[in-house]
C-alpha positions, -999 to 999 in steps of 0.1 A, spaced: -350 -56 -361 -370 -29 -379 -396 -52 -395 -420 -43 -367 -420 -7 -379 -433 -19 -414 -460 -40 -396 -471 -10 -375 -473 12 -406 -494 -13 -424 -518 -14 -396 -521 23 -397 -528 20 -434 -558 -2 -425 -571 26 -403 -569 50 -433 -588 25 -455 -616 23 -430 -621 61 -431 -656 73 -438 -674 106 -438 -640 122 -441 -654 156 -453 -673 160 -420 -641 158 -400 -621 184 -420 -609 217 -404 -585 243 -415 -552 247 -396 -534 279 -410 -547 285 -445 -576 272 -467 -551 248 -483 -537 235 -449 -563 209 -440 -564 183 -412 -590 156 -404 -598 136 -373 -582 106 -390 -548 125 -392 -549 126 -353 -562 91 -349 -536 76 -371 -508 95 -354 -519 84 -320 -521 48 -332 -486 51 -346 -473 69 -313 -488 41 -291 -475 11 -312 -440 26 -321 -432 37 -286 -444 3 -272 -419 -14 -295 -391 12 -290 -398 27 -255 -366 48 -255 -373 66 -288 -388 101 -291 -417 109 -313 -419 138 -337 -452 139 -354 -470 165 -376 -502 167 -357 -488 179 -324 -480 215 -312 -449 207 -291 -422 181 -294 -402 170 -263 -371 153 -278 -346 163 -252 -321 134 -245 -335 112 -272 -308 96 -296 -335 79 -316 -366 98 -329 -396 87 -350 -404 114 -375 -440 107 -385 -465 120 -410 -497 101 -403 -513 110 -436 -491 128 -461 -513 142 -488 -543 152 -466 -560 171 -494 -558 141 -516 -572 120 -487 -601 146 -483 -608 145 -520 -605 107 -524 -577 108 -549 -561 77 -533 -526 93 -534 -518 96 -497 -495 77 -475 -483 70 -439 -446 80 -436 -425 69 -406 -387 76 -405 -364 66 -376 -336 92 -371 -307 80 -349 -280 106 -338 -292 130 -365 -291 104 -394 -319 86 -410 -317 48 -400 -349 35 -413 -378 46 -434 -413 32 -443 -438 49 -466 -471 31 -473 -499 39 -496 -527 16 -485 -549 23 -515 -525 4 -537 -509 -18 -509 -475 -4 -518 -449 -3 -489 -416 13 -496 -389 6 -470 -352 12 -466 -325 7 -438 -293 27 -440 -268 7 -460 -292 -21 -470 -309 -8 -501 -345 2 -508 -375 -20 -514 -411 -19 -527 -431 -47 -511 -399 -66 -505 -385 -62 -541 -353 -42 -546 -358 -8 -564 -334 16 -581 -335 51 -594 -330 58 -630 -298 72 -647 -319 96 -669 -302 128 -680 -321 162 -677 -336 160 -712 -351 126 -704 -362 133 -669 -398 132 -657 -398 159 -629 -418 154 -597 -423 186 -577 -442 201 -549 -456 237 -548 -449 242 -511 -483 259 -512 -483 264 -472 -454 288 -477 -468 314 -501 -435 333 -501 -418 304 -521 -443 306 -550 -422 329 -572 -391 308 -568 -411 276 -576 -425 292 -607 -391 304 -618 -376 270 -614 -404 253 -633 -400 278 -661 -363 272 -661 -365 234 -663 -397 226 -682 -383 234 -717 -354 211 -712 -370 181 -695 -395 152 -705 -424 167 -685 -435 175 -650 -459 158 -624 -474 173 -593 -488 146 -571 -494 163 -537 -474 139 -515 -436 146 -511 -431 113 -494 -446 94 -523 -427 116 -548 -394 106 -532 -404 69 -532 -414 73 -569 -379 87 -575 -365 56 -558 -386 33 -579 -378 50 -612 -413 63 -617 -399 99 -618 -363 109 -624 -359 143 -604 -377 159 -575 -377 193 -559 -399 214 -534 -388 248 -520 -401 241 -484 -411 210 -465 -412 199 -429 -391 169 -417 -420 146 -415 -427 151 -453 -393 139 -464 -376 120 -435 -385 85 -446 -387 91 -483 -353 108 -484 -336 77 -471 -356 54 -494 -345 74 -523 -309 75 -512 -308 39 -506 -321 35 -542 -291 54 -555 -304 90 -556 -287 120 -542 -312 139 -518 -302 173 -503 -315 209 -499 -318 229 -530 -285 246 -522 -267 212 -520 -265 212 -482 -275 182 -461 -312 179 -452 -322 191 -418 -344 168 -396 -354 194 -370 -369 222 -390 -382 231 -424 -360 226 -454 -360 227 -492 -354 193 -509 -338 183 -541 -334 147 -553 -320 130 -585 -293 109 -600 -257 115 -610 -268 127 -644 -297 151 -636 -291 163 -599 -261 185 -608 -282 201 -636 -310 209 -611 -286 226 -587 -271 245 -617 -305 258 -626 -311 269 -590 -278 288 -590 -288 304 -623 -319 318 -608 -300 330 -577 -277 348 -601 -305 365 -618 -319 375 -584 -286 394 -580 -285 409 -616 -321 408 -629 -329 416 -665 -361 437 -673 -379 406 -684 -372 388 -653 -377 415 -626 -415 406 -622 -409 371 -611 -375 375 -593 -384 404 -571 -397 382 -543 -378 351 -545 -374 334 -511 -341 324 -497 -336 286 -495 
């Protein structure tokens, strides 16, 4: 039933691969780090047209639109036409098309495609997760053996102190850190065992909708950083890991929160402006 979504996502990937003169189409949205190109809009319109042709009763919730009319829609496509736009602009080849189908508030299907490496990650609720048709599974690494994937939530400057505090808290006790610039791909890499743990302090639903389902269907737990369920209508923090390292991540978050309430002189500087998550 959902194979047509994967086909549509692959066709959108072909549009990304044909992109040229990308730098000439770049404009700033809110901050110097918040970029958009003409290809973001073009790919989103291609996805809207083809997805709604295949599923005419569904709603469409895309990054590159100011308003979203979802009233009365049980099924909604949550879409990031190019996740990792800065990577796209800089020709880093670490960007993807992310399409999630949310039905009655729960993720039902997700597809994340990196066209540069022809890697298509997919999942349907209750049916497992796949990379180019082959089943994938998250690792069972404990915290000490975890490669941590994380995002800086750079659009939300108020989250920087908390991100720094959490990195400082985790880094001495983990294998290492990686920062890729695409939350959707980070969650897929968690699903495929390329990383073991993931967090970001603030994301929008199109960043994590598809990837969260793919990671969950690969055996990971994915929630907000306080352990609550993800929200698919507004921005949210994201935490993902396995049964061995996910609890340790949430414990470190709680430790930082406790320090926020009772800071020591050495932590006052970084704790004074921690955002609420």
